[in-house]
N, C-alpha and C positions, 0 to 999 in steps of 0.2 A: 168374656173381650180374646178378641183375637189378636195374636202378636206376631209377626212375622221372623222369624227367624233364618238370616243369612250366614252363609260359612264365608266371608269377607276376605276373602284372599285374592280374588278375579280383578279388583280393580288395583292393587299395587302399583307402589312407585314401580317403575325398572331400572333403579338404583338399588343395586345387593353391595354387602359389606365388600371390600376390598379382596378377601380372603377365601370367600365365594363366591366368586364369578368362575365361571369356566374360561380357561386355558387349550388355545389351541394347541395341537401335537405338534412339538419341536417348539414349541415358542418358550420363552424365556417367561416364566411368573414375573410380572411386576405386580406389587400389593401399593395401593392408595390408600394413606390414613384414611377414616372416614372426616376428619374434621376437613380433608382437602376437596371433597364433595362439596355439588353447589346448594348452597342455603336457597333455602324459601322465605321473604320478605315478607311475605303475609301469613303472619301463625296467630297472630293479638285476636281475643276477643273484640270486636266493634262496635258492638250493640249487644248489650245484655238484655235489653227487653225486658217484659215483667216477671214477675217474682218467680213463678212457676212456667212462663212461657217455655222453658225447654231447659231441661236438668237430665244432669245422669250419673251411674255411677257403676264401677267394676266387679266384678265381681271376685277378682285376685289383686289384691296388695301388689303384687310384681310373679312378674314370668320369667321363663326359661328363654332364650331365643329359641322359636318352631313350637312354643305352646300355645294353648289358645287361651282367650277370655271371655266373660259375657257382658254385656252391655246391659243395662237397664237402662230404660231410657222413657222420662215423661214429657209430653208438650200437648199444648193446647192446641198446637195447630195442625194442620193436615200430612206432615211429615217431618222428615228430617232427613240428613247427610253427616257420616261423621269422618274428620279427617286426622290422624296420627300424627304428630310433629316427633322428632326428636332432637332435643334440646344441647346445644354446644354452641361452639364460635361461629362455624360456617362462614369465612370472610368477613366476620361483622355481621349476619344476619341473625345467626345464634339458635338458630333453627331450621332443619329443613323435613320436608313433609315427604313420608317412607310408605302411606297408604290413603286410600280413602274408599268409601262404599259409597254403592250406588245408593236410591230414594230409597228411604224405607217411611213405609206407613206408620203416622203418627198416632199415637194412643194417650189419653190423658189417664194416667195409673192411679191405684189407691192411696188417700191420705195418708198420711206421716202416723207410725203405731207408735206409742207409747208405753212403756211400762213400767206402772204403779210402782211397783216396788224402788227401782233402782232410777226411774228415770230417764232412760233409755230411751234414746229415740231408732225408730229404724225405717226403711220406705218397704213393705214387703208387694216388690213388683216382679214380674212377669219380665224374662228377659226379653230383648226386643230384638239383640242380633250376636252371634257370636265372631267374632276376630282372631285370628289366626295370625301371630306375632310372627311368620315364614318372613327371613330375610330381613328381621328387625335385630341392630346390631347391641349389643346391651348399651343403656343408657337412660337417662331420664323422660319419658316421656308424656305431653299433654294432646293429650286426645281433645280435639274441639267440635261439637255439636251446634249444626247449625239448623236451626227450625225452617220451614217453607215461609215464615214470616222476616226471615234475615236473621232473629235473635239468636245468641250463640252462648257455649257456654262451654269452659273444660272440664276434662274427668283428666286426674293424672294415675300413670302409667309406669312402674318402674320395670324394665325388660332387667333383670338381673344377670351378674357374668358367671358363668358356668365355672369359671375358674380363676381366684384373684391373685395367684402366686407373681411374685415382683412385681404387683402393680399396687399404686396407690389407690383404696377402695372410696372411691362418693358416696357417703350416708344419709339417702334421703331421711327425714325426720316426720316421720308417718304418723308417729304416735301425738307428736307435738301439735301438728296439723288436725288432728281428729278432736284433740283438747280444746279447740277453740273453735270448733267446728259449731255452730248456731243452727244448721239448718234443722226447722223441727221446732225450734225456739228453746233448744235445752243444748247446752255442753256443762262440761268439769269446773265452768265458774259462775254460772248463773242459769235459770228459769225464766217465767213469767214477772216470780217475787224477787230477783235475784240469786244474791249468791247461797239462802237459805232452801233455797228448793231449786237446785243447781243438780244436775248426773249425777249421780257417780261410777255409771259406766258410760261409755260412748263405742257406738257402733260404726264400721266401716261399713256397713251396707244400709245405705244412704249417701246424699249429693253432697259436696260440700257447697257452703252455702257462699255468698257473691258470686265471682266467677266462675268459681269452681276449681279454683287452683289450690287452695289451701293457702299457704305462707309461702310456697315453691316461688313464685317468681319477685318478690319482698328479700327473701333470708337467701335461696340455693340457688338459683338462677342466674347470675353474674358471676358466681366465684366457678359455678360450672363452666359457663361459656372460658372463663381466662382459663380453667387446669388444661381445657382441651387445646385452646390456644396456643399453652406450651408446651404439647405434645408428647407427654410423659407416658407412662403404660397405666390407664387407669381400670378402675373397676366399678362396677355400681351396684349397689345393694338399701336396702331400706330397715330401720327401725326392727318389722319385721323378722326381715330373714335373718338382722344379727342374734335375736333373739330365738331364733327357729336351727338356727345353724353352729354346730359348736366350732366346726373347720376352716367356717366363712374367712377368719384373723388368721389362719394357720402360717400362711406363707406370704401372708401381703410384704410390703414394702410400709406404708401408711396407713392412718384412717384419718381424712376430714370430715368433722364432723361442722356442719356448717351455722346459720346464723341463729338459730332459735331450736336447741334440739332438748326441752327441758324434761321428758318423761322414760322413764327406763326400768326395765323390769331388772330385777336379780341375775338375771342369765347374761341381759346386755354388759351390764357394771362387769360381771365376774370375765367374760371374756374380751374385754376390750384392758382388763388389767392383767391378765395370762399375756395379751398378745404385747402390750408393751413389755412386762417382763420376760419375755422372747428376745426385741429387739427389736418391734414392730412400732415408725413412729405415729403419733396423733397430733392431730391439730385442733382448737377448738375455735373454727372463726366465728363465735358469739359469745355471748353471754346467756347467764341464767339454766346452762345446761348439766344434764342428771341433778335436777334439784327434785323432783317428784318420783315417786314410789312407785309402782306401776304393777296390776298382775294382767297375764292374759288371759282371753276365756274364750271358748268356739261362740257363735253364732250358726243359726240352718245354715246358711253359705259356706261356715269350713271354721280350720282353726283358726287361733290368733286374729278374730277377728273384733273383739271385745277387748276394750284399753277400760281397765278396773282402777278405780283412783277415788277412794274417798275423801282424801286430804285432811282426814279425821281419824285417830286409832280409837277411838270411844264409837264410831259412825261404821267402823270394818266388823262387820262379823268375825275376819279370820283371827283379828290382835288376842282371841283369848284362845285359841289352840293352836294357833302357829306367828307368833308375834314377829317371828323375822317378816311376812309376808304381809306384812299389815301397809296398808299403801297412804303413808301421807308423807312430808319433806324426810327426804333420802338421812336429813341430820335430827331429829327427832324422834323421842320415844315409839316405841316401847326399845327398838334398838335401833343406838344413834350412830350412823356413820356417815360423819360429811364426805361430802364430794370432793371436799378438795383433797384426799391423798390419791385421787386420781387425777385431776385435773391443775393440780396445783392453787387456784384460788380457787375463791366459788360466792356464787351469788351475795347481792349483799345493797343492792338499791333499785327499787323504781316509785316514784319516774325519777329515773335519772335523764341529766342534760349537763353538756359541759365540750370542753374541746380534750382530742386526745392529747395527750403532751409527752414528751421522751424523756426519759429518763436515764440511758441508757444510748447515747449515741452512737457508742460505737459496737452497740451489739452488733452480731454477726451480718442481721437477717437486714437491719439497717442499712447498712453499707451502701453504697451509692446513693442514695436517697438524699444528700445533702444536708439531713438535719443537724442540727445541735442541740447539748441539753437544754430540758426549756422551749423548743421549736412544738409548737401548737396549730392543731387542727381542727378546727371551728365545727361543732354538732356532728364529732364524729364519736362519741359518746353519749350511750341512748336506747331504748327508753331505759333497757333497764342495764345494769354495769355489779361488773364483780374484784373484788378485791380479796386480799388475804384475809383469810379466817383467823378469828380474835380463837386464839387458842388452839388452830391447829385442828385435823393434823394434817399439817404441811410439810410436805417431800425436802428432806435436806439439804438437796442443793437447788434449792428455788432461787431463781433469778428474778429479780424486779427488771421490766424495762421499756414501763409503761407508768407512770404516775398521775394521774390527771385529776386537779382539784374539779368536783363539780356540783350542779346544785343536785342535791333530794330530796324532793318532795318539798318541802318549806323552810328545809333547812342545807346543808353543806354537807360532803364528804369527800373523800378520795378514792377514786377507783384505780385498778392498777390491770398492766398484763403483765404476763409472769412467762417463765421458761424454765424449763430444768431439765438435765440426763439424771438417765441409768445407769447401775453397774449392766444390766445386756444390752447397753451403749443406745437405746432408743432416747430420744427428743420429745417431749411436750410443752407444744407453742400454744396458749393460751391472749386472746387480745382482752379479754376482760368487757369488752362491749357489745352489746348484739346488732350495732350499726356499724360492724366493720364491711359484709358481704354488701349492703347497702350502697357504701359509698364508694364503695366501685363502680360506682353511675355516676360519682360526681355530683354536680347542683339538681341533679333528675332524683336525687333520695331528698334533697328539701332538709331542712333543721339547718340551714346555714354549713351543710360541708361543697367544699368547692373544687374548684380544678384539683388546685393542691393535695387535698384532703384524696381524690381519684386518684393521681399518679401516687401518693404513699402506700394506699393499700393494693393499688396493682402492683409496683414494684414487690411490696415485699412479699405478697402472695405468690408470685411466681417465683421468686428466689426460692420460697419455702416448699413450693411442690416440689419444682424439681431437685431440694436437693431430701427432700422426703423417698421420692423416685429412685433416689441414688442409693442409699444405702441407710444405716442406722445414725441419725444425724449426732448423739454425740462421740463418738470416734472423732469427726473433724470438727465439731463445734461445743463442745464441754460447756455448760451450764458453769458461770462464776456466781458460787454463794452469795449474795446478799438480804434475803428476804428477812432475817433474822434483826438486822439492823435498823430496817424499818418500822414503825408504827402501824398498830393495823387500822382500817380505815372505821370511824364508830358505825 
């Protein structure tokens, strides 16, 4: 099999981050924010084509600016091109193209390989090209592959920030993207026969299914565009980076976890808890976060590229030798550690459906939105929802700011949104619904979300991000505990 290796710098865009542009001798240096760069309207996948017409993956989940990564691409056509788009605001275009390749010869790569012990799917492919992320500013990127036929797929890559000091860290939920990735027929939820033959471990050494973007476009992109529009200092990282780097959040101002960030390792949870206790603000703009306990292991392409989650302590071999690292829900034996002690609330319902209902209209994040007690925003709660944890552990300063009656499967329940502050000054906000980020798109989100819902989530999130960037939220906005007065949802 002949594979073309290309050092992909020659076709780079001429746009550099402002801080890296050359300055004439004697001239004053004027820095233009990245968000002020011209955007690129044509960045979406226009036609997916047949299932394996074009698809690919990268050998790095994230890289630092200037580092290289390899793309592994398979196509049934004669060739392809690749383009890199940095996702952001860009005047409403939502992306900027920073690089494109020349034409690369097409190769139909080997079939998926399945580990029969863990039912882990991998793509044992040869690299197609090497991409140097020179002049790429930190951010969330989508690489768009375009086959000779016109079929397209995405490959996500994050250019992580070398320094997070004084910044709000945007966390890409890469472990959750991979957990739901059914490329090759298996994910952590099922195989050909359903849950009984699910994968016990999923690998980053394979493409994402469908359009290739994982859950990024639904659960993350709208919030990233809004945060970049706000113009506050941001940094970018992934779940994998949070696991690997003990210093990632040490001097950060805040952490944004987005619409669906479900799969967390022990190191991830410990580092976020420590950051909170040192005054770092946290916002959970979703639901069902920190619900599944995972381990990372290596693959042939590198460390931390295998996400292990048996979802059953009886099935996980490590439960007998190291029960603290057994991979079931965090709240379950052999060592229960409910996630509500970090989030404030925790996962309660799927499938959930209902209107987000305001409980505390004078909550500081709701100021300027015009809401009253009982104001409802249709369709904003779902498809998963959080609530006060029955029996705790619950932070003693927890304030319930949203209390939403919803349908839960064939029954009913009450979902909550919450806020608490700590002695360190940190503030922790949780929306309690997985549809918060999607609602920033208004009616385009579906589910009955309307323009009022879009305006509300956009205003609240903008206020939140700006306040998180200014310093510990608890100093100016201490929570008003009331959770003990409320009955936990069934």
